[in-house]
C-alpha positions, 0 to 999 in steps of 0.5 A, a space after each residue: 303829644 310829648 315824646 318822652 318829655 323831650 319835645 312836643 312831637 312829630 307832625 306831618 307837613 300838612 299838619 304843620 301848615 294847618 297849625 301855622 294857618 290856625 295859629 298866627 304866632 307859630 313859626 317855622 324854623 328851617 334848620 337845613 344848610 344854606 346850600 340846601 336853602 339856595 339849591 333845593 328850595 324853601 317853604 313859601 309862607 307868604 300866604 301866611 304873611 310870614 317867612 321861615 326862620 333860617 338857622 342851620 343845625 349843622 355847619 357845611 361842609 363839615 356837617 358838625 353841630 352848629 355850636 352857635 345854634 341856640 344864639 342864632 335861633 334867639 337872634 331871629 327874635 322867636 319867642 320861646 313860648 310860641 309854637 315852633 315847627 322845625 324842618 330839615 331835609 327828612 326829619 332827622 336834624 329837625 328832631 335833634 334841633 327840637 330836642 335841643 331847643 326844648 332842653 334850652 327852654 323853648 315851650 313847644 317845639 314840633 319836628 316836621 316829620 319827613 322834612 322838606 324832601 322826604 324819605 328816599 324811594 327804592 331808587 334812592 331819590 327824595 321828593 317822591 314819597 313824602 315831605 313838604 314838596 310831595 304834599 304840594 305845600 308852597 315852596 320857592 327855589 332860590 
């Protein structure tokens, strides 16, 4: 379902896994920072015989939009016509990236709602309510 014509819409982590299972051309783009990939972990797509594409939406430590984002995505050799599932920590950066990539001509960009770690719980912690990790999807820690 398209949201206001800006990107393909939001899907949950389990829906993203199912889409990648059913569609061998679907790719997962993780737009978190290299520090997050190294210290928090990465989706493990080895059961699907794939690896996540890693391109940060924001540069660390300034957390400014990565001015070379589009070129770096294109350098991964992703086909703009294939389904692209975009993941960040909580679903905010990935939504912005999905909108930007759709505007740049990518056909089907989904935001993975809740991201890798999910929303904060009442104590302010992530990884307890929703997201890739809490949905018990495969992941590895660097």
